[in-house]
DRENPATI-822062 format. One record per residue: residue in three letters; residue number from 0; chain; y, x, z of N, C-alpha, C, O in turn. Coordinates in Angstrom, 2 decimals. Each point is the difference from the previous one (the first is absolute). Example, Ala and Ser with C-alpha at 12.3 -4.5 7.8 and 13.67 -1.06 7.14 Angstrom:
   rest    nr   kette      n.yy      n.xx      n.zz     ca.yy     ca.xx     ca.zz      c.yy      c.xx      c.zz      o.yy      o.xx      o.zz
    ala     0       A     -5.69     13.19      7.80      1.19     -0.89      0.00      1.20      0.90      0.00     -0.02      1.04      0.66
    ser     1       A      1.07     -1.39     -1.38      1.19      0.82      0.06      1.09     -0.77      0.73      1.11      0.51      0.17
***
This chain:
   rest    nr   kette      n.yy      n.xx      n.zz     ca.yy     ca.xx     ca.zz      c.yy      c.xx      c.zz      o.yy      o.xx      o.zz
    met     0       A    -10.93    -14.53     -1.52     -0.67     -0.58     -1.03     -1.32      0.78     -0.32     -1.11     -0.52     -0.02
    glu     1       A      1.38      1.84     -0.25     -1.10      1.01     -0.32     -0.92      0.19      1.03     -1.18      0.23     -0.25
    lys     2       A      1.68     -0.33      1.54     -0.88      0.26      1.15     -1.02     -1.14      0.12     -1.17      0.17      0.33
    lys     3       A      1.74     -1.37     -0.65     -0.89     -1.12      0.19     -1.09     -0.03     -1.05     -1.10     -0.47      0.28
    met     4       A      1.39      1.00     -1.59     -0.88      0.12     -1.12     -1.04      0.91      0.35     -1.14     -0.27     -0.38
    val     5       A      1.35      1.34      1.07     -1.00      1.10      0.36     -0.81     -0.69      1.02     -1.22      0.01     -0.18
    val     6       A      1.68     -0.60      1.22     -0.81     -0.64      1.04     -0.97     -1.07     -0.75     -1.20     -0.08      0.29
    met     7       A      1.76     -0.69     -1.21     -0.88     -1.02     -0.60     -1.00      0.55     -0.74     -1.12     -0.48      0.12
    met     8       A      1.31      1.46     -0.91     -0.96      0.69     -0.85     -1.10      0.58      0.96     -1.19     -0.06     -0.31
    ser     9       A      1.59      0.58      1.41     -0.86      0.70      0.99     -0.93     -1.11      0.56     -1.21      0.22      0.13
    met    10       A      1.72     -1.30      0.17     -0.83     -1.18      0.47     -0.98     -0.45     -0.93     -1.16     -0.19      0.35
    ile    11       A      1.57      0.01     -1.56     -1.02     -0.32     -1.17     -0.97      0.92     -0.15     -1.16     -0.38     -0.08
    leu    12       A      1.49      1.72      0.02     -1.08      1.03     -0.06     -1.01     -0.03      1.16     -1.20      0.22     -0.13
    leu    13       A      1.85     -0.53      1.29     -0.86      0.00      1.19     -1.05     -1.20     -0.08     -1.18      0.13      0.35
    ile    14       A      1.69     -1.18     -0.79     -0.91     -1.26     -0.20     -1.00      0.21     -0.98     -1.14     -0.42      0.20
    ile    15       A      1.44      1.03     -1.23     -0.95      0.21     -1.11     -0.96      1.08      0.49     -1.19     -0.21     -0.23
    ser    16       A      1.54      1.34      0.87     -0.88      1.02      0.48     -0.88     -0.49      1.12     -1.02      0.63      0.29
    ala    17       A      1.37     -1.73      0.37     -0.85     -0.50      1.15     -1.14     -0.69     -0.56     -1.08     -0.03      0.60
    asn    18       A      1.28     -0.58     -1.86     -1.05     -0.87     -0.51     -0.98      0.85     -0.84     -0.97     -0.55     -0.52
    met    19       A      1.18      1.80      0.38     -0.83      0.83     -0.86     -1.26      0.57      0.71      0.18      0.54      1.09
    asp    20       A     -1.34     -0.61     -1.57     -1.30      0.65      0.52     -0.10      1.50     -0.23      0.03      0.48     -1.13
    gly    21       A     -0.15      0.27      2.26     -0.22      1.46     -0.17     -1.47      0.37     -0.23     -0.96     -0.75      0.16
    val    22       A      0.93      2.10     -0.60     -1.24      0.45     -0.32     -0.77      0.32      1.37      0.52      0.68      0.88
    lys    23       A     -1.79     -1.24     -0.79     -0.73      0.20      1.22     -1.02      1.27     -0.14     -0.71      0.15     -0.99
    ala    24       A      0.72      0.69      2.04     -0.89      1.07     -0.13     -1.44     -0.47      0.39     -0.29     -0.76      0.92
    asp    25       A     -0.47      1.31     -1.73     -1.38     -0.26      0.15     -0.99      1.04     -0.45      0.03      0.36     -1.18
    ala    26       A     -0.89      0.16      2.01     -0.86      1.11     -0.55     -1.24     -0.80     -0.46     -0.37     -1.08      0.45
    phe    27       A     -0.24      1.85     -1.49     -1.07     -0.65     -0.67     -1.38     -0.01      0.97     -0.83     -0.91      0.02
    asp    28       A      0.79      2.05      0.74     -1.07      0.04      0.88      0.32      0.83      1.21      1.02      0.69      0.03
    cys    29       A     -1.82     -0.75      0.93      0.26      0.77      1.28      0.28      1.33     -0.14      1.01      0.48      0.52
    tyr    30       A     -1.87      0.27     -1.24      0.14      1.46     -0.22      1.29      0.40     -0.55      0.65      0.96      0.42
    asp    31       A     -0.27     -1.81     -1.46      1.28      0.31     -0.66      1.14     -0.06      0.90      0.91      0.82     -0.04
    ala    32       A     -0.95     -1.99      1.02      1.05     -0.24      0.89      0.12      1.06      1.03      1.09      0.42      0.39
    cys    33       A     -2.33      0.05      0.07      0.03      0.98      1.10      0.25      1.43     -0.56      0.52      0.85      0.73
    ser    34       A     -0.85     -0.60     -1.87      0.26      1.40     -0.51      1.39      0.10     -0.33      0.53      1.09      0.19
    thr    35       A      0.11     -1.97     -0.63      1.62      0.04     -0.30      0.64      0.54      1.20      0.96      0.76     -0.12
    ala    36       A     -1.44     -1.13      1.39      0.73      0.42      1.11     -0.34      1.55      0.50      0.52      0.55      0.96
    cys    37       A     -1.48     -0.01     -1.78     -0.39      1.35      0.31      0.79      1.19     -0.57     -0.42      1.15      0.10
    val    38       A      1.63     -1.46     -0.72      0.82      1.10     -0.63      0.70      0.84      1.25      0.74     -0.41      0.89
    asn    39       A     -1.22      1.66     -1.13      0.39      1.05      1.15     -0.04      1.31     -0.74     -0.91      0.29     -0.79
    pro    40       A      1.92      0.47      1.06      0.08      1.38     -0.61     -1.12      0.91      0.59     -0.42      0.91     -0.71
    asp    41       A     -0.04     -1.07      1.82     -1.25      0.68      0.59     -1.28     -0.49     -0.64     -0.38     -1.15      0.20
    thr    42       A     -0.30      2.03     -0.99     -1.22     -0.44     -0.66     -1.02     -0.35      1.02     -0.81     -0.89     -0.24
    arg    43       A      0.79      1.60      1.45     -1.02     -0.33      0.97      0.10     -1.35      0.52     -1.00     -0.72      0.10
    leu    44       A      2.30      0.31      0.27      0.21     -1.28      0.54     -0.22     -1.04     -1.08     -0.51     -1.07      0.32
    met    45       A      0.86      1.30     -1.51     -0.28     -0.97     -1.14     -1.46     -0.21     -0.20     -0.43     -1.14     -0.21
    ala    46       A     -0.38      2.23      0.26     -1.42     -0.09     -0.10     -0.66     -0.91      1.15     -0.95     -0.74     -0.22
    arg    47       A      1.53      0.88      1.38     -0.37     -0.59      1.03      0.17     -1.51      0.05     -0.82     -0.79      0.47
    cys    48       A      2.14      0.47     -1.09      0.29     -1.30     -0.09     -0.78     -0.73     -0.96     -0.34     -1.17      0.17
    asp    49       A      0.04      1.92     -1.28     -0.81     -0.58     -1.10     -1.45     -0.14      0.51     -0.59     -0.98     -0.45
    arg    50       A      0.02      1.64      1.16     -1.28     -0.08      0.54     -0.06     -1.33      0.83     -0.89     -0.84     -0.17
    lys    51       A      1.97      0.69      1.15      0.02     -1.10      0.86      0.10     -1.35     -0.85     -0.46     -1.05      0.45
    cys    52       A      1.12      1.12     -1.78      0.05     -1.12     -0.86     -1.45     -0.36     -0.51     -0.44     -1.14     -0.10
    gln    53       A     -0.24      2.30     -0.20     -1.36     -0.20     -0.55     -0.88     -0.66      1.00     -0.81     -0.86     -0.35
    ile    54       A      0.95      1.24      1.63     -0.77     -0.61      1.03      0.38     -1.52      0.22     -0.81     -0.92      0.03
    lys    55       A      2.17      0.81      0.11      0.55     -1.37      0.28     -0.23     -0.98     -1.23     -0.08     -1.21      0.22
    cys    56       A      0.00      1.66     -1.36     -0.14     -0.84     -1.28     -1.29      0.22     -0.74     -0.11     -0.32     -1.19
    gly    57       A     -0.88      0.88      1.89     -1.28      0.29     -0.62     -0.72     -1.19     -0.58      0.32     -1.13      0.34
    pro    58       A     -1.31      1.35     -1.23     -0.80     -1.17     -0.59     -0.78     -0.77      0.86     -0.36     -1.13     -0.35
    asp    59       A      0.03      1.64      1.54     -0.64     -0.82      1.06      0.68     -1.11      0.62     -0.59     -0.73      0.79
    leu    60       A      1.92      0.55     -1.15      0.81     -1.08      0.64     -0.56     -1.36     -0.43     -0.05     -0.88      0.87
    glu    61       A     -0.38      0.61     -2.07     -0.69     -1.19     -0.46     -1.11     -0.39      0.86     -0.17     -1.17      0.32
    ala    62       A     -0.64      2.17      0.08     -1.23     -0.33      0.70      0.34     -0.48      1.45     -0.68     -0.85      0.57
    asn    63       A      1.74      1.44     -0.02      0.54     -0.21      1.26      0.85     -1.25      0.31      0.22     -0.47      1.12
    gly    64       A      0.25     -0.04     -2.45      0.66     -1.24      0.12      1.50      0.23      0.21      0.69     -0.98      0.29
    his    65       A     -0.15      2.10     -0.40      1.47      0.34      0.29      0.92     -0.48     -1.16      1.22     -0.02      0.17
    leu    66       A     -1.72     -0.34     -1.27      0.89     -0.32     -1.07      0.52     -1.45      0.21     -0.65     -0.85      0.61
    lys    67       A      1.77      0.65     -1.12      0.68     -1.38      0.12     -0.64     -1.03     -0.93      0.43     -1.15     -0.03
***
């Protein structure tokens, strides 16, 4: 009897959790999303990654039509 109750409660919790909406990851802008991935203990590599983000997400993207 006790085992049936545990299984039934587990099923109910599964059904409830399946209907819940999760938090969606969303970066506010291109530079924020790119620089978040630049975490590195080596400062040289981190600076290099940051520079690549500046180039990738520079202000000239609007002029080139790369924005969504």
